[in-house]
N, C-alpha and C positions, 0 to 999 in steps of 0.2 A: 147685701152681701147675699155671695151667689152659692146655690145651693147645685150639690151635685147631683144629678139625677139621670135614669135612661128610662128610653122610651121601647118598649118591648115591641118590636117588628117581628111580623109574620115572615116563616120562611119563602114564601112566595114574594114578598116584597124585597127583602133581602136578594134572592136569585134575579129578581128583575133589574134591580138597581145594579147589582155585579154586572148581569150581562150589558148592561147600559155603556158602562167603562172600561169594557173589554180592550187591550190596544188592538188596534187595526191592521192585519197582518199582510192583507192582500192590496194595500196602495198602492200605487205606480205615479212615483212624479212623473205630470207633463211632460219633463223636458228630459225623461230616462231613454229616449231614443236616438236621443243625438248623440255622436262618438266621442270620440277621445280630441279628436284633432280639432272638431269646432270649439272643443273648451279648454284649446290649449293656449298658453301668455300668448299674446305678438311679442317677438324679440325687442328689447330695447337697444339701440346701437347710440354710439357716438360720435358723430360726425369729426367735430373736434371739443381737445377735454372738456371744453367747459359747455356742450351745447348734448341733452340728451333727447331723443327722438325715437319714436315708434318705428319700426321696419317700414310700416304702411306711410309713414310721413317723408320718406326720405327720398331727397330728390334721383334721378337716374346716375348724374354725375357721382353723388353721395354712396349710391350703391356701388358703383364702379370700385371707387375710391377702398370701399369697406371690404369688398369682394378683395382685390388686391392684397390689403392689409391680412385678410383670412388666409389668403395663399404664403402669405411669407411667413405668417407665424407657423402654419403647420410644416414649412420647410427647416425650421427652427431643431435641430436633434432633442429626442427626449429619451428617459432612462430609467431607471427605478433606483431608489436611496439603497445604498450597500454602505453602511457606516467603517466596513471592516474589522478586521481583528484586532488592529492597536488602534486604540483610544489616542488623539492629539488634539492639543490645546486649540491649533490653526484649521482644524476640520469645522466644515458648514454644519452648525448644528441647528440651525432654523431657519424656514423662510421669513424674512424680513417684511413679505407682503402680511400674513397672517400672523406672524409671532409665534406660529406654533412650531414645538421641534419636527424636527424631520423623520419618520420613525421607518425602519426598515421596510420594503416595498411601497414605500409612496412614490407615483410616478412624478416625474421630475423633469424640466426642460431647463437646457442649457442656452445661455447666451453667448454671442461672440465673445462678448468679454468675460465670458468663464464663469459669470455669477449664478447660479441655479435657484431655481425657486417651485413651488408646486404647479402643476402643470394648470391646473384650473385658475390658480393665483394669476401666475403670470398672463396666461392667455386673456383673462378679464383686463390685465392692466394695461397689455398691449395695445386692446382696442380701444383703451383710450388715451393711451400715449406711446409713442414708439419709442422711448428709451428705458433704460436700464434703472429700475429703481435705487440701486444702490451706488454707480457712479455715476449715474446720466448720461452715460454713451450711448447717441443714436443708435438703433439697432438695424434699423432698414438700412443707413448708410454700409453697416460693415455687411451684412446679407445682399446688398446689391452688388458690392467690390468684390465679395467670394463669387458670385455667378459671372462676372464678368472674366475672371481668373480660371472658371471652369470650362 
């Protein structure tokens, strides 16, 4: 059977114990001098839909292809989602990539096939596969033919 009891401590002992367990406020982490750039994650790219590599592991040829792809993506038109005042059954209501409803003011990107997606969703998708996720039309062929006519 355990008995509860208290041990009388002098004020000097209590103050000494409290002082020993005070949090250290002046501690500086040894790596605190590093800048954000040194801690930034290395981007991951997809040279083909089934491959994933860090940017530092890409060959020169893969880097050129990815740079071209980024350039093509940046030429796709962007806009801001505005559902308008008249509700329509046929109006696009959600991004089929993230499956979230579009909200007024969302940044969207238009593909040549006229499907729309959140900019961050479709840009990430197009870095893996250059086809429309809804109709599977190749995006690069449509873009390249529009360059030839301009």
